[in-house]
C-alpha positions as CSV (number, residue, x, y, z in Angstrom):
1,M,176.7,196.7,208.3
2,P,178.6,199.2,210.5
3,T,177.3,199.9,213.8
4,G,176.0,203.4,214.9
5,F,179.3,203.8,217.1
6,A,181.5,203.0,214.1
7,I,179.7,205.5,212.0
8,V,180.1,208.3,214.7
9,R,183.9,207.4,215.1
10,N,184.3,207.7,211.2
11,V,182.6,211.1,211.2
12,I,184.9,212.4,214.0
13,Q,187.8,211.1,212.2
14,D,186.9,212.7,209.0
15,T,186.1,215.9,210.7
16,G,189.3,215.9,212.7
17,R,191.2,215.4,209.6
18,W,189.5,218.5,207.8
19,F,190.2,220.6,210.8
20,V,193.7,219.8,210.7
21,R,193.9,220.4,207.2
22,L,192.1,223.7,207.7
23,V,194.4,225.0,210.5
24,G,197.5,223.9,208.8
25,G,196.6,225.4,205.7
26,A,195.7,228.8,207.5
27,L,199.1,228.6,209.3
28,V,200.8,228.2,205.8
29,L,199.0,231.0,204.5
30,A,199.9,233.2,207.4
31,L,203.5,232.0,207.1
32,V,203.6,232.9,203.3
33,A,201.8,236.5,204.0
34,V,204.6,237.1,206.7
35,T,207.4,236.2,204.7
36,I,206.3,238.1,201.6
37,A,205.7,241.1,203.8
38,Y,209.4,240.6,205.5
39,V,210.8,240.5,202.0
40,I,209.0,243.6,200.6
41,A,210.1,245.6,203.9
42,R,213.5,244.3,203.8
43,F,214.5,244.6,200.1
44,Y,211.8,247.2,198.7
45,F,211.3,249.9,201.5
46,W,214.3,249.6,203.7
47,P,216.9,250.7,200.8
48,R,214.6,253.6,200.3
49,L,215.2,254.8,203.8
50,D,217.2,257.7,202.8
51,A,214.4,258.8,200.5
52,M,211.7,258.4,203.0
53,A,214.0,260.3,205.6
54,T,214.2,263.2,203.2
55,E,210.5,263.3,202.5
56,H,210.0,263.3,206.2
57,V,212.5,266.1,206.7
58,V,210.7,268.4,204.2
59,S,207.3,267.7,205.9
60,I,208.8,268.5,209.3
61,E,210.6,271.8,207.8
62,Q,207.4,272.8,206.6
63,R,205.5,272.2,209.9
64,I,207.8,273.8,212.2
65,G,209.4,276.5,209.9
66,A,212.9,275.6,210.6
67,R,215.7,273.8,208.9
68,V,216.7,270.1,210.0
69,Q,220.0,268.5,209.0
70,W,222.3,265.9,210.3
71,R,225.9,264.9,209.8
72,E,225.7,260.9,209.2
73,L,222.8,258.7,208.7
74,T,223.4,254.8,209.2
75,T,221.2,251.9,209.0
76,D,221.2,248.3,210.3
77,W,218.9,245.3,210.0
78,R,219.2,242.3,212.3
79,G,216.4,239.8,212.7
80,L,213.0,241.6,212.5
81,R,214.5,244.8,214.1
82,P,215.6,247.3,211.4
83,S,217.2,250.3,213.0
84,F,218.9,253.6,212.4
85,E,221.3,256.1,213.9
86,L,221.6,259.9,213.2
87,K,224.5,261.7,214.3
88,G,225.0,265.6,214.5
89,L,221.3,266.4,214.3
90,V,220.5,269.9,214.2
91,I,217.0,271.8,214.1
92,G,217.1,275.4,213.4
93,E,220.0,277.7,213.2
94,G,222.2,280.0,215.4
95,D,221.7,280.3,219.3
96,R,218.0,279.4,218.8
97,A,218.7,275.9,217.4
98,S,218.1,272.4,219.2
99,S,220.5,269.6,218.6
100,A,221.4,266.1,219.5
101,E,225.0,264.3,219.3
102,R,223.3,261.0,218.6
103,V,219.6,259.9,217.8
104,A,219.1,256.2,217.6
105,G,215.9,254.1,217.0
106,T,214.2,251.0,216.0
107,V,211.9,251.2,213.1
108,A,208.4,249.2,213.4
109,L,208.2,246.6,210.7
110,Q,204.6,247.2,209.9
111,S,205.0,250.7,209.5
112,L,207.6,250.3,206.7
113,L,204.9,248.5,204.6
114,L,202.7,251.6,204.8
115,G,205.8,253.9,203.7
116,R,206.2,255.4,207.2
117,L,208.7,255.6,210.0
118,G,206.9,254.3,213.3
119,L,209.2,253.6,216.1
120,Y,209.3,251.0,218.4
121,D,212.0,252.9,220.6
122,L,213.9,256.0,220.4
123,R,217.3,257.0,222.1
124,V,218.6,260.5,222.0
125,D,222.0,261.4,223.4
126,R,223.3,264.6,224.7
127,P,220.4,266.8,223.2
128,V,220.4,270.6,223.7
129,V,216.5,271.6,223.6
130,T,216.0,275.4,223.2
131,V,212.3,276.3,224.3
132,A,210.8,279.9,223.7
133,R,208.4,281.0,226.3
134,D,206.0,284.1,225.7
135,G,203.5,284.4,228.6
136,D,201.6,280.9,228.5
137,Q,203.0,280.1,225.1
138,W,205.6,277.6,224.6
139,Q,207.3,276.1,221.5
140,L,210.8,275.1,220.1
141,A,212.7,278.4,219.9
142,A,213.7,277.4,216.2
143,Q,210.0,277.0,215.2
144,G,209.0,279.8,212.9
145,G,211.3,282.2,214.3
146,G,210.2,281.9,217.9
147,V,207.2,282.7,219.9
148,G,205.9,286.2,218.9
149,S,207.4,286.1,215.4
150,R,205.3,287.1,212.6
151,R,206.9,284.1,210.5
152,R,204.7,281.2,211.5
153,P,205.2,277.3,210.6
154,S,202.5,276.1,208.2
155,G,201.4,273.4,210.7
156,G,201.2,275.7,213.6
157,G,203.4,273.1,215.7
158,S,204.1,274.0,219.2
159,L,205.3,271.7,222.0
160,V,202.0,270.1,222.1
161,D,202.6,268.8,218.5
162,V,206.1,267.4,219.7
163,A,204.1,265.8,222.6
164,R,201.6,264.3,220.3
165,W,204.5,262.6,218.3
166,L,206.4,261.5,221.3
167,G,203.3,260.1,222.8
168,V,202.9,257.3,220.4
169,V,206.7,256.1,220.6
170,P,206.4,253.1,223.0
171,E,209.7,254.0,224.6
172,L,211.8,257.0,224.4
173,R,215.0,257.7,226.4
174,M,217.0,261.0,226.5
175,G,220.3,260.9,228.4
176,Q,222.6,263.9,229.7
177,G,220.5,266.4,227.9
178,S,220.2,270.2,228.3
179,I,217.1,272.4,228.2
180,R,217.3,276.0,227.6
181,V,214.2,278.3,228.4
182,V,214.3,281.7,226.7
183,T,212.1,284.8,226.6
184,P,212.2,286.7,223.4
185,A,211.5,290.0,225.2
186,D,214.3,289.5,227.7
187,R,217.4,287.5,226.7
188,A,218.9,287.8,230.2
189,D,215.8,285.7,231.6
190,E,217.4,282.6,230.3
191,V,217.2,279.6,232.4
192,R,219.2,276.4,231.7
193,F,218.7,272.9,233.1
194,D,221.6,270.5,232.7
195,G,222.1,266.9,233.3
196,V,218.5,266.0,232.2
197,D,217.7,262.4,231.8
198,V,214.1,261.2,230.5
199,V,212.4,257.9,230.4
200,L,208.9,258.0,228.6
201,R,206.9,254.5,228.1
202,S,203.7,254.8,226.2
203,R,201.4,251.9,226.0
204,G,198.3,252.8,224.2
205,R,196.4,255.1,226.7
206,L,198.9,254.7,229.4
207,H,202.0,257.0,229.6
208,D,204.7,256.7,232.4
209,L,207.3,259.6,232.5
210,R,210.3,260.0,234.6
211,L,212.6,263.1,234.5
212,D,215.7,263.9,236.4
213,I,217.6,267.1,236.5
214,A,221.1,267.0,238.0
215,R,221.7,270.7,237.7
216,P,218.5,272.7,237.6
217,D,220.1,276.2,237.3
218,R,219.9,278.1,240.6
219,F,216.6,276.6,241.6
220,A,217.7,273.4,243.5
221,D,220.6,270.8,243.9
222,R,218.5,268.4,241.9
223,L,215.0,268.0,240.8
224,S,212.8,265.0,239.5
225,L,209.4,264.5,238.3
226,Q,207.2,261.3,237.9
227,A,204.1,261.0,236.0
228,D,201.5,258.1,235.5
229,L,199.0,259.3,233.0
230,L,195.9,258.1,231.4
231,R,194.5,259.4,228.0
232,P,190.6,259.2,228.0
233,R,189.2,256.9,225.0
234,G,188.7,258.8,221.9
235,R,191.0,261.9,222.8
236,A,194.0,263.1,221.0
237,V,197.5,263.2,222.7
238,S,197.5,266.8,222.6
239,D,194.0,267.2,224.4
240,W,195.9,267.2,227.9
241,R,193.1,268.9,229.7
242,A,191.1,265.6,229.4
243,W,193.6,263.3,230.9
244,E,193.9,261.9,234.3
245,G,196.7,260.8,236.5
246,T,199.3,261.7,239.1
247,L,202.2,263.8,239.4
248,R,205.1,263.7,241.8
249,L,207.6,266.4,242.1
250,Q,210.7,266.0,244.2
251,G,213.8,268.5,244.9
252,R,216.7,268.5,246.9
253,N,218.1,271.7,248.6
254,G,215.7,273.8,246.5
255,D,215.0,277.7,246.8
256,P,211.3,278.0,247.4
257,G,211.1,281.9,246.6
258,M,212.9,281.2,243.2
259,L,210.6,278.4,242.4
260,S,207.4,280.2,243.1
261,A,208.7,283.3,241.2
262,R,209.6,281.1,238.3
263,A,206.2,279.2,238.4
264,L,204.3,282.5,238.4
265,A,206.2,283.7,235.4
266,W,205.8,280.8,233.4
267,F,202.4,279.7,234.3
268,P,200.2,283.0,234.6
269,M,197.1,281.1,235.6
270,L,198.7,280.6,239.2
271,A,198.7,284.5,239.6
272,P,195.3,284.4,241.5
273,A,196.8,281.8,244.1
274,A,199.9,284.3,244.5
275,G,197.6,287.2,244.9
276,R,196.1,285.7,248.1
277,W,199.6,284.8,249.8
278,P,203.2,286.0,248.6
279,W,204.7,282.5,248.1
280,Q,207.6,284.0,246.1
281,R,208.8,286.0,249.1
282,I,209.5,282.7,250.9
283,S,213.5,282.4,251.5
284,G,215.8,279.5,252.6
285,R,216.6,276.0,251.2
286,V,213.9,273.0,251.4
287,D,213.6,269.4,250.3
288,P,209.8,269.5,248.7
289,D,208.0,266.4,247.8
290,L,204.8,267.4,246.0
291,R,202.2,264.7,244.9
292,I,199.0,265.6,243.0
293,A,196.3,263.5,241.4
294,F,194.2,265.5,238.7
295,R,191.2,264.4,236.6
296,Q,190.1,266.2,233.3
297,G,192.4,269.2,234.0
298,M,191.3,269.6,237.4
299,F,193.2,268.9,240.8
300,E,191.5,266.1,242.9
301,H,193.9,265.6,245.7
302,G,197.5,266.6,246.6
303,R,200.1,266.2,249.2
304,L,203.3,268.5,250.0
305,A,205.9,267.4,252.4
306,L,208.6,270.0,253.2
307,Q,211.7,269.6,255.3
308,S,214.2,272.5,256.1
309,D,216.7,273.7,258.2
310,S,216.6,277.2,257.6
311,L,213.3,278.9,256.4
312,R,211.9,282.4,256.3
313,V,208.0,282.5,255.7
314,P,205.8,285.7,255.2
315,V,203.1,285.6,257.9
316,T,200.9,288.5,256.4
317,P,199.5,288.6,253.0
318,G,201.3,291.5,252.0
319,G,204.7,289.7,252.9
320,D,205.8,292.6,255.0
321,R,206.2,290.3,258.1
322,R,208.2,287.1,258.1
323,A,208.9,284.4,260.7
324,D,212.3,282.5,260.7
325,F,212.5,278.9,261.5
326,A,215.4,276.9,262.2
327,Q,213.9,273.5,261.4
328,V,210.7,272.7,259.6
329,N,209.1,269.4,259.0
330,V,205.5,269.7,257.3
331,D,203.1,267.2,255.8
332,L,200.0,269.1,254.1
333,R,197.4,267.0,252.4
334,W,194.4,268.6,250.7
335,T,191.5,267.6,248.3
336,R,189.6,269.9,245.7
337,D,187.2,271.3,248.4
338,K,189.4,271.6,251.4
339,V,192.6,270.7,253.5
340,A,191.9,267.1,254.7
341,S,194.7,266.6,257.1
342,G,197.9,268.4,258.2
343,A,200.7,267.7,260.4
344,G,203.9,269.1,260.8
345,S,206.4,270.8,263.3
346,A,208.5,273.9,263.2
347,G,211.1,275.2,265.5
348,P,211.7,279.1,265.7
349,R,215.3,280.4,265.2
350,P,216.8,281.3,268.3
351,G,217.1,285.3,269.0
């Protein structure tokens, strides 16, 4: 008769065999399911890319109220990474249109099985983005005839809608682009930023942004913006007031008066601060380094470092009296309630 030890050993061996068979069968089923999904995506949905793109274009045109067209569309499939390339993309018509020399991306395989065009990454070469501004309202100039127009897109789509879509693309790169900011009421008030490079990485609720502007019109020799952002759980990408994170703006040889005046024109909510002090009357050239931390749309703390070899600053609230400085080096820090610490030096201009 078998001993108790032999019985236990046989049970373990039988259990091991069944476990191996169960795991092996599950792996085989998973492999078969993945293979079937790959074959469906590759040989059914992928050949229909042109038709899917046309459907999406019609939907986009209805949302933004502008025509979308391109010169050439090519596709490629290597391994598990289907990709596409658009050349000569144009959104809108005339001088209010936005365009891109080349748009290329990698399509998420699982999105094809759902009949969608989800992306792993998106690369945009030499785009020209025309943005219309009317007070604190911003949108693509091609959308629905522009800000203030009676012709409205069916989906309402503003820049927030564009950000909502870009915020779900894991990696976005834009190289050597241009951004035009136009005002419908005053065409002479156009601002153009050239040499714009953008890198945006999104991982779930985390978003990292790097924006460099090589030729920021007359504002400075160079500007750069870095942002580390966290979107709260359950909040939409467009609900930016609920976000939290940090922003860092750096400039080289900037014009503080022009930057202040433009900020007041573009963001009217800053007007109360300007009413207390005439920031727009500062003249000279500075190298600014501004860091801000915010939470739920409110500033938490910040730091401003300024360096300048020539600066004229108003010393009265009305700005009628100003002081000239030959050299300025300032490091100012503040919290939501008060200035926490400040340090700096300034040398008065001789004579």
